[in-house]
C-alpha positions in Angstrom: 21.6 39.2 37.8 24.3 40.8 35.8 25.2 39.5 32.3 28.5 37.6 31.8 31.5 39.7 30.9 33.0 39.5 27.5 36.2 37.8 28.8 34.1 35.3 30.6 32.0 34.6 27.5 35.2 34.2 25.4 36.5 31.6 27.9 33.3 29.6 27.8 33.3 29.8 24.0 36.8 28.5 23.9 35.9 25.6 26.2 32.7 24.8 24.2 34.8 25.0 21.0 37.2 22.4 22.3 34.4 20.1 23.3 32.9 20.4 19.8 36.2 20.0 17.9 37.6 17.1 19.8 34.7 14.7 20.4 31.5 16.4 19.2 30.3 16.3 22.8 26.5 16.2 23.0 25.1 19.7 23.2 28.4 21.5 22.4 27.1 22.8 19.1 24.1 24.3 20.7 26.3 25.7 23.5 28.4 27.5 20.9 25.4 29.0 19.2 23.9 30.2 22.5 27.2 31.6 23.7 27.8 33.3 20.4 24.4 35.0 20.7 25.3 36.1 24.2 28.6 37.5 22.9 26.8 39.5 20.3 24.3 40.8 22.9 27.2 41.9 25.1 29.1 43.7 22.3 26.3 45.1 20.3 25.2 48.7 20.9 21.5 49.7 20.5 21.9 51.3 17.1 23.6 48.1 15.8 20.8 46.0 17.3 18.1 48.0 15.6 19.9 48.0 12.2 20.4 44.2 12.5 17.0 43.2 13.9 14.7 45.6 12.1 16.6 46.2 8.8 19.1 43.6 7.9 17.3 40.5 9.1 13.9 41.4 7.7 15.6 42.1 4.4 17.5 38.8 4.5 14.2 37.0 5.1 12.6 38.7 2.1 15.6 38.0 -0.1 15.6 34.3 0.9 11.9 34.1 0.1 12.5 35.6 -3.3 15.4 33.2 -3.8 13.0 30.3 -3.3 10.8 31.5 -6.1 13.7 31.7 -8.6 15.6 28.6 -7.3 18.6 30.7 -6.6 20.1 28.2 -4.1 19.6 25.2 -6.4 21.5 26.9 -9.2 24.4 27.7 -6.8 24.4 24.2 -5.4 24.4 22.6 -8.9 27.3 24.9 -9.9 29.5 23.4 -7.2 32.8 25.0 -6.1 33.3 26.7 -9.5 30.2 28.9 -8.8 28.5 31.1 -11.4 29.3 34.4 -12.9 26.8 37.3 -12.2 25.6 37.2 -15.8 25.2 33.4 -15.8 23.3 33.4 -12.5 21.0 36.3 -13.7 20.2 34.3 -16.8 19.4 31.2 -14.8 17.2 32.9 -12.3 15.5 35.4 -14.7 16.3 38.3 -12.4 17.5 41.7 -13.7 21.3 41.6 -13.2 21.5 44.8 -11.1 18.7 43.6 -8.9 20.3 40.2 -8.4 23.6 41.8 -7.5 22.0 43.9 -4.8 20.2 40.9 -3.3 23.3 38.7 -3.4 25.5 41.3 -1.8 23.2 41.3 1.2 23.0 37.5 1.3 26.8 37.4 1.2 27.1 40.0 4.0 24.9 37.9 6.1 26.9 34.7 5.3 24.2 32.9 3.3 26.1 32.8 0.0 29.7 33.6 -0.9 31.5 35.7 -3.6 34.9 34.4 -4.7 37.1 35.4 -7.7 34.3 37.3 -9.4 31.8 34.4 -9.1 28.8 33.7 -6.8 29.1 30.4 -4.9 27.0 28.4 -2.6 27.8 27.7 1.1 26.9 24.7 3.2 23.9 26.8 4.5 22.6 27.8 1.1 23.1 24.3 -0.3 21.0 22.9 2.6 18.3 25.5 1.9 18.1 24.2 -1.6 16.4 21.0 -0.3 12.6 21.0 -1.0 11.6 20.7 2.7 13.6 23.9 3.5 12.3 25.6 0.4 8.7 24.9 1.6 9.7 25.9 5.2 10.8 29.3 4.0 7.6 29.8 2.1 5.5 28.7 5.2 7.4 30.9 7.6 7.4 34.0 5.4 3.9 33.7 3.9 2.0 32.2 6.9 3.8 33.0 10.1 5.5 36.3 9.4 2.3 38.3 8.9 1.1 37.2 12.3 4.2 38.3 14.0 4.1 41.6 12.1 0.6 42.2 13.4 1.4 41.5 17.1 1.6 45.2 18.2 -1.7 46.3 16.6 -3.5 43.1 17.7 -2.6 43.3 21.3 -3.1 47.1 21.4 -6.6 46.5 20.2 -7.3 43.8 22.7 -6.0 45.6 25.7 -2.9 43.4 25.9 -4.8 40.3 26.9 -3.6 36.8 26.2 -5.6 35.2 23.5 -7.9 32.4 24.6 -9.8 31.6 21.5 -8.7 29.3 18.6 -10.6 31.5 16.2 -9.6 35.0 17.4 -5.9 35.6 17.6 -3.0 37.4 15.8 -3.1 34.7 13.1 -6.8 35.2 12.3 -6.4 38.9 12.3 -3.4 38.8 10.0 -5.0 36.4 7.5 -8.5 37.8 7.8 -10.1 34.5 8.8 -12.2 33.0 11.5 -10.9 29.5 10.9 -8.6 27.9 13.5 -5.0 27.6 12.3 -5.1 24.0 11.1 -8.5 24.3 9.4 -7.1 27.3 7.6 -4.1 25.3 6.4 -6.4 22.7 4.9 -8.5 25.3 3.2 -5.6 27.2 1.7 -3.3 25.0 -0.3 -0.3 24.8 -0.8 0.1 26.0 2.8 -0.7 22.6 4.2 2.1 20.9 2.2 4.5 23.7 3.2 3.6 23.3 6.8 4.1 19.6 6.7 7.5 20.1 5.2 8.3 22.7 7.9 7.4 20.1 10.6 9.5 17.4 8.9 12.5 19.8 8.9 11.8 21.2 12.3 14.1 18.8 14.1 16.3 17.8 11.2 19.9 17.1 12.3 18.8 16.9 16.0 18.2 13.9 18.2 14.9 12.1 17.9 13.2 10.6 20.9 14.2 7.1 19.9 17.8 8.2 19.9 17.8 8.5 23.7 14.8 6.4 24.7 15.5 2.7 25.2 13.2 1.4 22.4 14.5 -2.1 22.4 14.5 -2.6 26.1 11.3 -0.7 26.9 9.1 -1.1 23.8 10.3 -4.1 21.7 11.4 -6.5 24.5 8.5 -8.4 25.9 6.1 -7.3 23.2 3.4 -9.9 23.0 0.5 -9.4 20.4 -1.7 -11.7 22.6 -1.2 -9.3 25.5 -0.8 -5.9 24.0 -2.4 -6.3 20.6 -0.4 -6.3 17.4 0.3 -2.5 17.2 3.7 -1.4 18.6 3.4 2.3 18.1 0.8 4.8 17.0 2.0 8.2 15.9 -1.0 10.5 16.8 -1.1 13.6 14.6 2.1 12.5 12.8 1.6 14.4 9.6 2.7 12.6 6.5 4.8 10.1 8.5 8.3 11.6 8.5 8.9 10.6 12.2 7.4 7.1 11.8 9.3 6.4 8.6 12.6 7.4 10.3 11.7 5.3 13.3 11.1 2.3 11.1 14.4 2.9 9.3 16.4 3.0 12.5 14.5 0.1 14.2 13.9 -2.1 11.1 13.5 -5.2 13.2 10.8 -3.9 15.4 7.9 -6.2 16.3 4.3 -5.3 15.6 2.6 -2.8 13.4 3.2 1.0 13.1 0.2 3.2 12.6 0.3 6.8 11.4 -2.7 9.0 12.3 -3.7 12.5 11.2 -6.7 14.2 9.7 -8.0 13.0 6.4 -6.6 15.8 4.3 -3.2 15.2 5.6 -3.3 11.4 5.3 -4.5 11.9 1.7 -1.1 13.5 1.0 1.0 10.9 2.9 1.2 8.4 0.0 1.7 4.7 0.4 4.4 3.2 2.6 5.4 -0.4 3.4 6.8 0.8 6.7 3.6 1.9 8.4 -0.2 2.0 8.0 -1.9 5.4 7.5 -5.2 6.0 9.2 -7.4 9.1 9.1 -8.1 10.2 12.7 -9.0 13.4 14.5 -7.4 13.3 18.0 -10.4 15.2 19.4 -12.4 12.0 18.8 -11.9 8.6 20.5 -8.7 6.8 19.7 -9.7 3.9 17.3 -6.5 1.8 17.9 -6.9 0.1 21.3 -4.2 -1.6 23.2 -1.1 -0.4 21.3 2.2 -0.7 23.1 2.8 3.0 22.8 1.2 6.3 21.6 3.4 9.2 20.5 2.3 12.8 20.3 5.1 14.8 18.9 4.7 18.6 18.9 0.9 18.2 19.5 -0.1 19.4 23.0 1.9 22.6 22.8 -0.4 23.8 19.9 -3.5 23.8 22.2 -4.6 25.4 25.4 -5.0 23.3 28.6 -8.7 22.4 28.0 -8.1 21.2 24.5 -4.9 19.3 25.6 -7.0 17.5 28.2 -9.6 16.7 25.6 -6.9 15.1 23.4 -5.7 12.9 26.3 -9.2 12.1 27.4 -9.9 10.7 23.9 -6.7 8.7 24.1 -7.3 7.3 27.6 -10.0 4.6 26.7 -7.6 3.0 24.2 -5.1 2.1 26.9 -5.5 -1.6 27.6 -6.8 -2.7 31.0 -4.3 -4.3 33.3 -1.3 -2.2 32.3 -0.1 1.2 33.4 0.4 3.9 30.9 3.1 6.3 31.9 5.0 9.0 30.2 8.5 7.9 29.3 11.1 8.5 32.1 14.4 10.2 31.3 17.4 9.7 33.4 20.6 11.8 33.7 22.5 9.6 31.2 20.2 10.6 28.3 19.4 14.1 29.4 22.4 15.6 27.5 21.3 13.8 24.3 17.9 15.4 24.5 19.4 18.8 25.3 21.5 18.5 22.1 18.3 19.1 20.2 17.1 22.1 22.3 15.7 25.1 20.6 18.5 27.7 20.5 16.3 30.5 19.2 13.6 30.5 21.9 10.7 30.9 19.6 8.2 28.3 21.0 6.0 30.5 23.1 5.9 33.3 20.4 4.9 30.6 17.9 2.0 29.4 20.0 0.6 32.9 20.2 1.1 33.4 16.5 -0.3 30.1 15.4 -3.4 29.2 17.2 -4.4 32.3 19.2 -4.4 30.2 22.3 -2.2 30.3 25.4 0.6 27.9 25.9 0.0 24.7 27.9 1.8 24.6 31.2 2.5 22.3 34.1 -1.2 22.1 34.9 -1.8 20.1 31.7 1.0 17.7 32.6 -0.3 17.2 36.1 -3.7 16.3 34.5 -2.0 14.0 32.0 -0.5 12.2 35.0 -3.9 11.5 36.3 -5.3 10.5 32.9 -2.4 8.1 32.4 -3.0 6.3 35.7 -0.7 8.1 38.2 3.0 7.7 38.7 5.9 10.2 38.3 5.7 12.5 35.3 9.0 13.5 33.7 8.8 14.2 30.0 11.9 14.4 27.7 12.8 18.0 27.4 15.4 20.6 27.9 17.6 20.5 31.0 15.1 18.4 33.0 12.1 20.7 32.3 8.8 19.4 31.2 8.9 19.2 27.4 5.7 20.9 26.1 6.1 19.6 22.6 5.4 15.9 23.0 4.1 13.1 25.2 4.8 9.4 24.8 2.3 7.2 26.6 3.8 3.7 27.0 1.9 0.7 28.2 3.8 -0.9 31.0 2.8 -4.2 32.7 2.0 -3.5 36.3 
């Protein structure tokens, strides 16, 4: 199949641009990004691709990681539209002025910061990166994920180009010289755990959440009866420090029933107190302690584990489902499909991330077919991209049969 021509791409970009400008049509922003990347691919020659991918972008990543250490983006954000002179910014960051200038010139060339009237200024992007969750995300991606990716060629060359199947022997373990599984390593090496949690909280920032397109009021809240279903409305299994659950409670403030956050004890210990939900230490490889909840959410959980481990997670959840009701994954109809697509991953990094992170292969349709059986049968269609099965999350909802 041939690639679209440049004129055809320009026409599609113009159409997507109108959709974005006039009514913020769902998915139009992602379409523009995707089409822009296609246009670059159509125009870029191999030498430019190499210079960008293997020189400019790695340097940009390193400069941004350094910027986190010296709070560069915070200083530019606080200076506002007036910006800062090179000397003033060097003084605030503690960087040698010539070195800072070289770093900033590259960040300006890659559109991260701006230089106007002899002064360095922030951009909407750099101002956003000044937030703590993005500062932590940069540190996690650079310090934890990047070494794994850098070691891909040597690792797979040494293993005969076989797909990793062990949680303790993958590119991640080789890069960090450990035999611990990814999540155990995070717990054992602070502050990586906190940085990872911030990365997860920022992962879908600015994109639709499942409750934005799932009919929460009609399907979860309506008909909720503590005598029938128990007094728990929603359990967020493996929910980190509660960023999803806190947002859910904020949007659906009048929800009935209790909200329960679950994660491993070291994570729950950092969650802090909340009047919006209860925090409970729980390992999802052990039996689910909250029985009969109206719904159980697993956001970005199953995709971190191979099929066998994914089935174990669901097997431990199954006994908690109340007798006399049918648990089924949430259905998605055509009306809400576009809203889910508006949050799609425009950088296509999911599968590479799975190989990097856990050293285990990506779960496929086989797991979801097994989930259907564990849940009690019925059609299985998970919210995802363009009607595909979404490998990042499952919502098991208790429905009266």
